[in-house]
C-alpha positions as CSV (number, residue, x, y, z in Angstrom):
1,M,-128.3,-80.8,206.2
2,N,-131.4,-78.4,205.8
3,E,-128.3,-76.0,203.7
4,E,-127.6,-78.3,201.6
5,R,-131.2,-79.2,200.8
6,F,-131.6,-75.5,200.2
7,D,-127.9,-75.6,198.0
8,R,-129.4,-78.5,196.1
9,L,-132.4,-76.7,196.0
10,E,-130.7,-73.1,194.5
11,D,-128.4,-75.4,192.0
12,M,-131.9,-77.3,190.1
13,M,-133.8,-74.0,190.2
14,T,-130.1,-72.3,188.9
15,T,-129.9,-75.6,186.1
16,L,-133.8,-74.8,185.2
17,I,-134.2,-71.1,184.8
18,N,-130.7,-72.4,182.2
19,T,-132.1,-74.9,180.6
20,V,-135.2,-72.6,180.3
21,G,-133.0,-69.7,179.0
22,K,-131.6,-72.3,176.1
23,I,-134.4,-72.9,175.1
24,M,-136.5,-69.5,174.9
25,E,-133.6,-68.8,173.7
26,N,-133.7,-71.9,170.8
27,Q,-137.2,-71.0,170.2
28,T,-136.3,-67.5,169.7
29,T,-133.5,-67.9,166.9
30,T,-135.5,-70.6,165.6
31,M,-138.6,-68.4,165.4
32,S,-136.5,-65.2,163.9
33,N,-135.3,-68.1,160.9
34,D,-138.1,-68.9,159.8
35,I,-139.8,-65.4,159.7
36,N,-137.2,-64.4,157.9
37,E,-137.5,-67.2,155.5
38,I,-141.0,-66.9,154.9
39,K,-140.2,-63.1,154.7
40,T,-137.8,-63.9,151.9
41,E,-140.5,-66.2,150.6
42,Q,-143.0,-63.6,150.6
43,S,-140.6,-61.4,148.9
44,S,-139.8,-63.6,146.0
45,M,-144.3,-64.2,144.9
46,R,-143.9,-60.0,145.3
47,D,-141.4,-60.2,142.0
48,D,-143.0,-63.4,140.8
49,I,-146.5,-61.9,140.5
50,N,-145.1,-58.6,139.5
51,E,-143.8,-60.6,136.6
52,I,-146.6,-62.4,135.6
53,K,-148.7,-58.7,135.6
54,T,-146.0,-57.9,133.1
55,E,-146.3,-60.6,131.3
56,Q,-150.4,-60.2,131.0
57,N,-150.2,-56.2,130.4
58,S,-147.8,-57.3,127.4
59,M,-150.5,-60.1,126.3
60,Q,-153.1,-57.5,126.4
61,D,-151.5,-55.4,124.3
62,K,-150.3,-57.5,122.1
63,M,-154.1,-59.1,122.0
64,D,-155.6,-55.9,121.2
65,E,-153.0,-55.3,118.6
66,M,-154.1,-58.3,117.1
67,Q,-157.8,-57.0,116.9
68,K,-156.5,-53.5,115.8
69,E,-155.7,-56.0,112.3
70,N,-158.0,-58.0,112.2
71,D,-160.3,-55.1,112.2
72,T,-158.8,-53.8,109.3
73,R,-158.8,-56.6,107.1
74,H,-162.0,-57.5,108.3
75,K,-162.8,-53.8,106.3
76,E,-160.5,-54.7,103.5
77,V,-162.0,-58.4,102.6
78,I,-165.6,-56.3,103.3
79,E,-164.2,-53.7,100.6
80,K,-162.9,-56.0,98.1
81,L,-166.3,-58.6,98.5
82,T,-168.3,-55.1,97.8
83,S,-166.5,-54.3,94.6
84,I,-166.9,-57.9,93.6
85,E,-170.4,-57.7,94.0
86,A,-170.4,-55.0,92.2
87,D,-168.8,-56.2,89.1
88,Q,-170.7,-58.8,89.1
89,E,-173.9,-57.0,89.2
90,H,-172.4,-55.0,86.5
91,I,-171.0,-58.7,84.5
92,W,-174.4,-60.2,84.7
93,G,-175.9,-57.0,83.5
94,K,-174.0,-56.8,80.2
95,S,-174.7,-60.7,80.1
96,A,-178.7,-60.4,80.3
97,R,-177.8,-57.4,76.7
98,N,-176.3,-59.5,75.3
99,E,-178.5,-62.0,75.4
100,R,-181.4,-59.9,74.9
101,E,-179.0,-58.8,71.4
102,F,-178.4,-61.7,70.4
103,A,-181.6,-63.3,70.3
104,R,-182.7,-59.5,68.1
105,F,-180.0,-60.7,65.7
106,K,-181.0,-64.4,65.0
107,N,-185.1,-63.2,65.1
108,M,-184.1,-60.4,63.1
109,Y,-182.5,-62.4,60.4
110,G,-184.1,-65.7,61.3
111,L,-181.3,-67.7,62.2
């Protein structure tokens, strides 16, 4: 009876060892699949980040270009306004001289 009991214990131990081995194998496979999935997602995220960086650099280049264009336009507008201001001062000066001359003619001819 002792030997039967020993055989049953041995069979139970074998079954237990096989069961633990299968559980460990399943866990290892599952963990390996999870790790591979995480690596794939991480790679995808890196690609997305690189794409975002590229778009950000492109936007920065466009902003720099727009800033240069705005600076150029600003200079042109300032130059035109300065020219208009000079023309206006010249016209006011002529107008004042003409008014004085007109007043002198009126006084000379008694108008």
